[in-house]
N, C-alpha and C positions, 0 to 999 in steps of 0.2 A: 662158691667153691664149697663141696661136699667136707664133711667133717672127716677129720683124720685118723685113722686108726690108732686105738691107743697101745694097742699090742705092738704096732710097727714103730712107733714111737718109743716105748720100751727096749723095743730090739736095738733099735737105731742109738739110744743113749747109752746102754751095756755096751755096744761096740763100740762106740764111742772113746769111753772111757779104759776099755780094755785093748784097743788098737787093732783088734784080732778077730774075725767073725766066728775062728773056731775058739777061742776063749770064753767069747758073749755066749756061743752056745752052750757050753760045758756050765756056765753059771746060771743061765736059763733052763737049763735041764731039756733044750730041745737040740735036734739036729742043725749042724751047720748048713745045710740046705732051707731049712726053715727059716733061719735069719736071713739068708740071702735074697730067699724069697720075699720076704716082707719088707726089706729096705727097698729093693727092687721096686715093689707097688708102692712105697712111700716116695720114693725118687719119680716116678710116672705121675703119681698124682701130685706133686710140688713143680714138676717141670724143671729140675734140676739134678746135678748129679752131687752126692754127698760125700760119695768117698773114692779116693783115688788107692786103686788096687795094687800093691807091689808083693816083692817077694815074701818079705819080712810081715807081712799084716797089711792094715788098711790106713789110710790117713785121711784126714778132715778136708775138704775144699772149703774154698772160702764159704760158699752155700751151706755146708755142712756145719760148719763153725758158727754162721749165725744160729742154724737150728738148736745145736749142742748148747750156745749161751742160753739161749731162749729155754728150752729145757731144764737147764741147771737151775733157771730162776723160778721156773714153774714148780719143781721139785721143791727149794726152800722155802717158797710160797706155802706148799702143803705141810711142810713141819712145822711153819707158823701157826697155821690151823690147828695143829695137832697140840702144839702148844697152849693155844689160847682155849683149846678145849678141857685141858687140865686145868685151867685157872679154874673152871666150875667144879672142880673138886677142892677147891681150897689149896692151890702150888702142892696138889698131892702127886704130880707128874708134871714132867715138864723138862727142859734142857738150857741152859744158859753157855755161849759161846764168847769167849772172851779174846781177843789177839794183844798181845803184851810184849812189853821188851824183855830180855832176859834177868836182869835185876828184878824185877817185879815177883817174877817166876821165884825165884830163892828166897826171898825175903818176905814181905808182908803179904800177896796175895795167897799163898797155900793158907797162912791163918784166916785170913777173908772169907775163903771157901769153906773151913772147917767151922766157922762160926754158922756158917750160913746153913751147911748142911747138917747142925748140931738142931736147926729150927725146924728145916723143911728137909729130910732123909731123902725124900724122893725124886728130889729134884736133881739132874746129873748135870755136870760140869764137861767143858770141853776148851781146853786152856791151850792156845797155840802160840809158841815164842817165835815171835817173828820181829823183821826190821820196821822202822817206821813207815817206810813207803811202801811196804808190803801189808802193814796193819791197818794203815789208811785204805788202800784198794779192797781189801776185805771188808773194810767198814762199807764203802761206799758201795760194793758192790750186793750188801746184804748177808755177807758170808758170817756175820759177828754181831753181837749184841752191843759190845764194847772194846774199845782198844785204850791200852794204857801204852803210850809212846813219847819219845823225846821229841819237843817243839814240835806239834801238830803243822803241817803245812798249811795255809788260808784256803780253804775249799768253801764254795758255799754250801754244799752237801754235808758239810761235818760241823756238830757242834761240840766245843770243849765246856763241859761242865763242871770242871775245877783242874787248878794247875797249880803248880809249885816248881820250887827249883832245888837243884842238888848240885853243889861244886864239884867241879872235878878233882882228882887227885894224881898223884903220880904212886904208880903201884910198882914193885920191884922183888925179887928174891930178897929175904931179910940180911943174907949176906952184903948185898953189893953196897958199894963204897958209900951211895947216895943216901943209902935208907937210914943213914945216921943224923943226916940233916933234917933239922926242925923245919926249914922251908924251901921251896925251890923256886927258880922263875921258869916260864915254858921256854926262855930262849936257852936254859941251861938244858933242858929236858931234849931238845932239838940237837943236841951235840951227841946224843946216845943212839942207838938203835933202839927202833920201838916197835912193839906187836900191835897194829890196829884194827880196830873192824871198817868193814869197807864203804864207801861212802854213799850206800842205801841206809846207813845208820845218822840218826839224828845226831849223835854223840860225833860222829867222825864230821857230818858237817857242820857243825858248832866249832870242832876244835879248827878246821880248814879254813872258814872265817878268820878265825884269832891270829891262826899263823899267816893268813895273808896280811892281815891289819900288821904284824911286826917284821913283813917283810920275810919270813923264814920257811924253810922246808923241812917237813919231818922226816929223816933218815927209817922210812918203815920197811924194815928187813921183813915182817910178816904182816899181809893185810889177809883178813880172814872175814867170812861171813858168820861169825860166831861171836859173842862178847866172851863164852866162856873159853874158846880156844884162844882168845887174847891175852886172859887171864893163866892159862896153863903155861903160854910161851914165856907170862912173866914169872911164875912160878919156877920154870926151869932155870932162870937165869940168863938165857939166850936174848933177850931183849926187856924192854921198861915198857907200861902201858900206861893211857891216859883213860880213866874212867870214873863215872859218878863214885862215889865211896859205897853208894846203896849196894852198885852191882858186885861188889868186894869184900863186903862185911864180913862174912863168913869165912873166907880164906882170911881176913887179917885176923878175927879172934882168934883162930887156931894157930896163928902164927906161922900161916905157909905165904904169906903176904907182909910186905911193907907199904903202908901208905902215907906217904908225905904231902902236905898242904901245897898247894901253888900260889903264889903271891905275886901281886899287882898282875892281876888277869882278872879285874873284875867284872869282864864280859863273857869269860869263859865260864859258862854254868850250863848244868843241863838241866832244861824247863822240861819238866815231865808234867803232860796234859792225858786227862780224863776224858776220851772223846766218845761221842756219839753220832749216828745219822739224824742230820736236823730233822727228815722230814718222815721219820719211822715211829710210829708209838711202838715202845716196848711193853714185850707182856709182862704179866705179873712179876714172874718168877726175875725177868730182868731186872723190872722195877724196883724190887726189894735188893736183889745184889749190887744194883748201884747207887741206893741208900746207903750199904753197909758199905760200900768202897769208899764215897766219899765221905763218910765219918772217920775211918781211918785214912785216908788220905789228907784230911787236913792236920793230923796228928803228925805225920810223915815227914813232909817235907815243909819247908821256911820260905817266906816272903823272898821274892827276888830282889830286893833293894838288901834285907837282910843278910840273905846269902852271901852277896859279894862283900859285904862287911865282914862277916863272921871268917871266910874263906882264909885260911893261912894262920889261923890264931891258934888257940890252945894246942890243939892234934886233931888229925885225922876222923876221928869219931865225932867230935865238937864242930869242925868244918863241915862236916856232911848234915848234922842236926840242926 
């Protein structure tokens, strides 16, 4: 096969991302006919139709999707080459991409980024808030350097470099009748309307396992793809939620939410894992960030056995720490 036209590949990638030849042409500062012509030449060279033409634009065919995925991988590798070249300047340039759970973004991760940036001010960060499933897929696809997730699934591509546990607590409006309780059982909570993250979240998966074990069924008034939204619903008083204390520590400290520890729930723990892709060598910037994250990680969470024993004791702050 002859070498593919790099310009045609660029036009194809832009069209795939925008879903429109006209939009791609605008971004590339060329005419739509030039984009169409290059794509037609590429399709002829490959012997495959790459786009379906529709009234609203274009959509990738199965063959087009294969090419789009491969081109995305090429662009990611080029970004890593750029990052490695930045290493030659002594971490004077580069980017670190981290996918993480919402609690990590709002509490400890900004502090770690701040400490890192004080040492290496030229390194840029991309922090993506995502569910466990989406974060793991991003890690496998090479779209991020590390992921902080609840209970990483066992996959050969993923290595867990650090792990800790966070007890789950009941979160509610401070005026709720249950807010005055020192402790609650999971069975008691199931009698009340709940706002819960959807099944793509590790927290929900762990909760569902525990609920099945006691043969209960949560009354999910609200199911959401956002832990922040679950907290907001709990703040409104419309429902209670069950989350790691770390995910709501700021709201609790401001008095916007009340947290009540759960008892007789030794198996109901949020296992927080710091993950990397096993077969991928990190850039110097990612390696330094991982070392700093691991140092902070060790003091943030508690061993799994200790978490089970301490949950439901002095108070939500102590139970979570």
